[in-house]
Chimera marker file (.cmm) of the C-alpha trace (Angstrom):
<marker_set name="trace">
<marker id="1" x="5.189" y="0.520" z="4.867" r="1" g="1" b="0" radius="0.5"/>
<marker id="2" x="3.222" y="-0.775" z="1.924" r="1" g="1" b="0" radius="0.5"/>
<marker id="3" x="-0.455" y="0.035" z="2.247" r="1" g="1" b="0" radius="0.5"/>
<marker id="4" x="-1.644" y="-1.003" z="-1.206" r="1" g="1" b="0" radius="0.5"/>
<marker id="5" x="0.085" y="-4.225" z="-2.206" r="1" g="1" b="0" radius="0.5"/>
<marker id="6" x="-1.674" y="-4.385" z="-5.599" r="1" g="1" b="0" radius="0.5"/>
<marker id="7" x="-0.109" y="-1.114" z="-6.781" r="1" g="1" b="0" radius="0.5"/>
<marker id="8" x="2.894" y="-0.882" z="-4.411" r="1" g="1" b="0" radius="0.5"/>
<marker id="9" x="1.697" y="2.326" z="-2.732" r="1" g="1" b="0" radius="0.5"/>
<marker id="10" x="3.320" y="3.225" z="0.566" r="1" g="1" b="0" radius="0.5"/>
<marker id="11" x="2.104" y="5.304" z="3.485" r="1" g="1" b="0" radius="0.5"/>
<marker id="12" x="4.790" y="7.801" z="2.520" r="1" g="1" b="0" radius="0.5"/>
<marker id="13" x="3.276" y="8.225" z="-0.965" r="1" g="1" b="0" radius="0.5"/>
<marker id="14" x="-0.132" y="8.885" z="0.589" r="1" g="1" b="0" radius="0.5"/>
<marker id="15" x="1.315" y="11.473" z="2.988" r="1" g="1" b="0" radius="0.5"/>
<marker id="16" x="3.220" y="13.129" z="0.134" r="1" g="1" b="0" radius="0.5"/>
<marker id="17" x="0.021" y="13.383" z="-1.891" r="1" g="1" b="0" radius="0.5"/>
<marker id="18" x="-1.692" y="15.062" z="1.070" r="1" g="1" b="0" radius="0.5"/>
<marker id="19" x="1.227" y="17.443" z="1.572" r="1" g="1" b="0" radius="0.5"/>
<marker id="20" x="1.265" y="18.371" z="-2.103" r="1" g="1" b="0" radius="0.5"/>
<marker id="21" x="-2.354" y="19.471" z="-2.044" r="1" g="1" b="0" radius="0.5"/>
<marker id="22" x="-4.613" y="16.469" z="-2.590" r="1" g="1" b="0" radius="0.5"/>
<marker id="23" x="-7.948" y="17.594" z="-1.204" r="1" g="1" b="0" radius="0.5"/>
<marker id="24" x="-9.752" y="14.250" z="-1.139" r="1" g="1" b="0" radius="0.5"/>
<marker id="25" x="-9.024" y="10.561" z="-0.980" r="1" g="1" b="0" radius="0.5"/>
<marker id="26" x="-10.330" y="10.212" z="-4.545" r="1" g="1" b="0" radius="0.5"/>
<marker id="27" x="-7.559" y="12.570" z="-5.611" r="1" g="1" b="0" radius="0.5"/>
<marker id="28" x="-4.995" y="10.470" z="-3.725" r="1" g="1" b="0" radius="0.5"/>
<marker id="29" x="-6.384" y="7.409" z="-5.466" r="1" g="1" b="0" radius="0.5"/>
<marker id="30" x="-5.995" y="8.990" z="-8.911" r="1" g="1" b="0" radius="0.5"/>
<marker id="31" x="-2.464" y="10.228" z="-8.139" r="1" g="1" b="0" radius="0.5"/>
<marker id="32" x="-1.127" y="7.029" z="-6.597" r="1" g="1" b="0" radius="0.5"/>
<marker id="33" x="-3.372" y="4.208" z="-7.790" r="1" g="1" b="0" radius="0.5"/>
<marker id="34" x="-4.031" y="3.271" z="-4.180" r="1" g="1" b="0" radius="0.5"/>
<marker id="35" x="-7.232" y="1.259" z="-3.574" r="1" g="1" b="0" radius="0.5"/>
<marker id="36" x="-8.235" y="1.099" z="-7.229" r="1" g="1" b="0" radius="0.5"/>
<marker id="37" x="-7.802" y="-2.650" z="-7.612" r="1" g="1" b="0" radius="0.5"/>
<marker id="38" x="-9.095" y="-5.000" z="-4.906" r="1" g="1" b="0" radius="0.5"/>
<marker id="39" x="-9.932" y="-2.228" z="-2.405" r="1" g="1" b="0" radius="0.5"/>
<marker id="40" x="-8.843" y="-4.090" z="0.725" r="1" g="1" b="0" radius="0.5"/>
<marker id="41" x="-6.486" y="-1.227" z="1.650" r="1" g="1" b="0" radius="0.5"/>
<marker id="42" x="-9.028" y="1.570" z="1.257" r="1" g="1" b="0" radius="0.5"/>
<marker id="43" x="-9.932" y="2.023" z="4.943" r="1" g="1" b="0" radius="0.5"/>
<marker id="44" x="-6.324" y="2.162" z="6.109" r="1" g="1" b="0" radius="0.5"/>
<marker id="45" x="-5.235" y="4.371" z="3.205" r="1" g="1" b="0" radius="0.5"/>
<marker id="46" x="-8.100" y="6.803" z="3.814" r="1" g="1" b="0" radius="0.5"/>
<marker id="47" x="-7.200" y="6.984" z="7.513" r="1" g="1" b="0" radius="0.5"/>
<marker id="48" x="-3.551" y="7.720" z="6.697" r="1" g="1" b="0" radius="0.5"/>
<marker id="49" x="-4.684" y="10.462" z="4.318" r="1" g="1" b="0" radius="0.5"/>
<marker id="50" x="-6.992" y="12.028" z="6.924" r="1" g="1" b="0" radius="0.5"/>
<marker id="51" x="-4.242" y="11.935" z="9.556" r="1" g="1" b="0" radius="0.5"/>
<marker id="52" x="-1.812" y="13.537" z="7.110" r="1" g="1" b="0" radius="0.5"/>
<marker id="53" x="-4.306" y="16.286" z="6.293" r="1" g="1" b="0" radius="0.5"/>
<marker id="54" x="-4.728" y="17.063" z="10.003" r="1" g="1" b="0" radius="0.5"/>
<marker id="55" x="-0.956" y="17.124" z="10.486" r="1" g="1" b="0" radius="0.5"/>
<marker id="56" x="-0.554" y="19.531" z="7.570" r="1" g="1" b="0" radius="0.5"/>
<marker id="57" x="-3.094" y="21.974" z="8.997" r="1" g="1" b="0" radius="0.5"/>
<marker id="58" x="-1.453" y="24.945" z="10.607" r="1" g="1" b="0" radius="0.5"/>
<marker id="59" x="-2.834" y="26.761" z="13.603" r="1" g="1" b="0" radius="0.5"/>
<marker id="60" x="-4.215" y="30.220" z="13.051" r="1" g="1" b="0" radius="0.5"/>
<marker id="61" x="-1.679" y="33.003" z="13.497" r="1" g="1" b="0" radius="0.5"/>
<marker id="62" x="-3.605" y="34.991" z="16.039" r="1" g="1" b="0" radius="0.5"/>
<marker id="63" x="-2.069" y="38.035" z="17.686" r="1" g="1" b="0" radius="0.5"/>
<marker id="64" x="-0.682" y="37.662" z="21.181" r="1" g="1" b="0" radius="0.5"/>
<marker id="65" x="-1.917" y="40.276" z="23.594" r="1" g="1" b="0" radius="0.5"/>
<marker id="66" x="0.408" y="41.610" z="26.267" r="1" g="1" b="0" radius="0.5"/>
<marker id="67" x="-0.669" y="41.188" z="29.822" r="1" g="1" b="0" radius="0.5"/>
<marker id="68" x="-2.148" y="44.353" z="31.305" r="1" g="1" b="0" radius="0.5"/>
<marker id="69" x="0.052" y="45.954" z="33.928" r="1" g="1" b="0" radius="0.5"/>
<link id1="1" id2="2" r="1" g="1" b="0" radius="0.2"/>
<link id1="2" id2="3" r="1" g="1" b="0" radius="0.2"/>
<link id1="3" id2="4" r="1" g="1" b="0" radius="0.2"/>
<link id1="4" id2="5" r="1" g="1" b="0" radius="0.2"/>
<link id1="5" id2="6" r="1" g="1" b="0" radius="0.2"/>
<link id1="6" id2="7" r="1" g="1" b="0" radius="0.2"/>
<link id1="7" id2="8" r="1" g="1" b="0" radius="0.2"/>
<link id1="8" id2="9" r="1" g="1" b="0" radius="0.2"/>
<link id1="9" id2="10" r="1" g="1" b="0" radius="0.2"/>
<link id1="10" id2="11" r="1" g="1" b="0" radius="0.2"/>
<link id1="11" id2="12" r="1" g="1" b="0" radius="0.2"/>
<link id1="12" id2="13" r="1" g="1" b="0" radius="0.2"/>
<link id1="13" id2="14" r="1" g="1" b="0" radius="0.2"/>
<link id1="14" id2="15" r="1" g="1" b="0" radius="0.2"/>
<link id1="15" id2="16" r="1" g="1" b="0" radius="0.2"/>
<link id1="16" id2="17" r="1" g="1" b="0" radius="0.2"/>
<link id1="17" id2="18" r="1" g="1" b="0" radius="0.2"/>
<link id1="18" id2="19" r="1" g="1" b="0" radius="0.2"/>
<link id1="19" id2="20" r="1" g="1" b="0" radius="0.2"/>
<link id1="20" id2="21" r="1" g="1" b="0" radius="0.2"/>
<link id1="21" id2="22" r="1" g="1" b="0" radius="0.2"/>
<link id1="22" id2="23" r="1" g="1" b="0" radius="0.2"/>
<link id1="23" id2="24" r="1" g="1" b="0" radius="0.2"/>
<link id1="24" id2="25" r="1" g="1" b="0" radius="0.2"/>
<link id1="25" id2="26" r="1" g="1" b="0" radius="0.2"/>
<link id1="26" id2="27" r="1" g="1" b="0" radius="0.2"/>
<link id1="27" id2="28" r="1" g="1" b="0" radius="0.2"/>
<link id1="28" id2="29" r="1" g="1" b="0" radius="0.2"/>
<link id1="29" id2="30" r="1" g="1" b="0" radius="0.2"/>
<link id1="30" id2="31" r="1" g="1" b="0" radius="0.2"/>
<link id1="31" id2="32" r="1" g="1" b="0" radius="0.2"/>
<link id1="32" id2="33" r="1" g="1" b="0" radius="0.2"/>
<link id1="33" id2="34" r="1" g="1" b="0" radius="0.2"/>
<link id1="34" id2="35" r="1" g="1" b="0" radius="0.2"/>
<link id1="35" id2="36" r="1" g="1" b="0" radius="0.2"/>
<link id1="36" id2="37" r="1" g="1" b="0" radius="0.2"/>
<link id1="37" id2="38" r="1" g="1" b="0" radius="0.2"/>
<link id1="38" id2="39" r="1" g="1" b="0" radius="0.2"/>
<link id1="39" id2="40" r="1" g="1" b="0" radius="0.2"/>
<link id1="40" id2="41" r="1" g="1" b="0" radius="0.2"/>
<link id1="41" id2="42" r="1" g="1" b="0" radius="0.2"/>
<link id1="42" id2="43" r="1" g="1" b="0" radius="0.2"/>
<link id1="43" id2="44" r="1" g="1" b="0" radius="0.2"/>
<link id1="44" id2="45" r="1" g="1" b="0" radius="0.2"/>
<link id1="45" id2="46" r="1" g="1" b="0" radius="0.2"/>
<link id1="46" id2="47" r="1" g="1" b="0" radius="0.2"/>
<link id1="47" id2="48" r="1" g="1" b="0" radius="0.2"/>
<link id1="48" id2="49" r="1" g="1" b="0" radius="0.2"/>
<link id1="49" id2="50" r="1" g="1" b="0" radius="0.2"/>
<link id1="50" id2="51" r="1" g="1" b="0" radius="0.2"/>
<link id1="51" id2="52" r="1" g="1" b="0" radius="0.2"/>
<link id1="52" id2="53" r="1" g="1" b="0" radius="0.2"/>
<link id1="53" id2="54" r="1" g="1" b="0" radius="0.2"/>
<link id1="54" id2="55" r="1" g="1" b="0" radius="0.2"/>
<link id1="55" id2="56" r="1" g="1" b="0" radius="0.2"/>
<link id1="56" id2="57" r="1" g="1" b="0" radius="0.2"/>
<link id1="57" id2="58" r="1" g="1" b="0" radius="0.2"/>
<link id1="58" id2="59" r="1" g="1" b="0" radius="0.2"/>
<link id1="59" id2="60" r="1" g="1" b="0" radius="0.2"/>
<link id1="60" id2="61" r="1" g="1" b="0" radius="0.2"/>
<link id1="61" id2="62" r="1" g="1" b="0" radius="0.2"/>
<link id1="62" id2="63" r="1" g="1" b="0" radius="0.2"/>
<link id1="63" id2="64" r="1" g="1" b="0" radius="0.2"/>
<link id1="64" id2="65" r="1" g="1" b="0" radius="0.2"/>
<link id1="65" id2="66" r="1" g="1" b="0" radius="0.2"/>
<link id1="66" id2="67" r="1" g="1" b="0" radius="0.2"/>
<link id1="67" id2="68" r="1" g="1" b="0" radius="0.2"/>
<link id1="68" id2="69" r="1" g="1" b="0" radius="0.2"/>
</marker_set>
């Protein structure tokens, strides 16, 4: 879906920016142009970015301990 109509930025483009290593919404903005015109999409775009960052986080690979006999 289009999030930023001014610059034709989709939710997919925002998620791709997050997956490719964007560490802040400002970085997403510079990569995609999202929310750099009228700004009406900024809240939604930032939320999509935050959700994508959480989804890209991987759980810690902690060791599994065998049950004691």
